[in-house]
C-alpha positions, 0 to 999 in steps of 0.5 A: 500500500502506497503512503497516500493510500495508507494515510487515506485508510487510517483517516477513514478508519479514524473518521468512522470511529469518531462518527460511531462514538459521537452517535453512541454519545448522542443516543445515550443523552438524547430523547430518540423519539423526540429527535426522530419527530423533529427530524421528520418535521420540515424545518421550514414548518418550525421557523418561529416555533419553540422547537426550532433550536431542538430541531436544528440540534437533532439534524447535527451529526458528530458536532452535536456530541461535541456541543452537548458533551462540552456544555454548549448549545446553539441559539437562533438569532434569525430564521426565515423561510424562503423559497430555497429553504431556511435562512439562518443566523446562529450563535453559540451558547454556554461553554462553546463561547470562546472555546478554542474548538469553536471554528471547527464547531461552526464549520461542523454546524454549517456543513451538517445543516446545509447537507440536508437540503432544508437550509439554504444559508447558514451564517453566524452572529458577528457577536461571536467574534467578540468572544475570541481573543485577537488571534482566535478572531483572526484565525476564524475569519481567515480559515473558518469557512463561515460567514458572520453578520 
């Protein structure tokens, strides 16, 4: 096996292992019936509802385990149903604010929500930038791959 093939093999094994562990942790700490109901309810129908945040969380993959396991959460600063899907401006809550892993968390949230096709756009509140130190703010703006408004 060539070096690149071996690296890909181990990368895939690690990703698979992390996904399984995240799914296990989420299953242990969540209400599976509620999550199923929320995932089966179109997100556009939940805009303006008290269940919108829970429905967003239910749609997250491995990043959900990190959020919940570290005492963090998601807040919705803005949500609008459009012809293309739901347009969201999100914020972090709890321990996720100013966490060194926050740029990866933001990317994970964005990726998971855009993947399902129900969400047309994910942006994050620029107030999050105030929670980072100068170096963290510079890093997330340059390499975060997310938009702040």
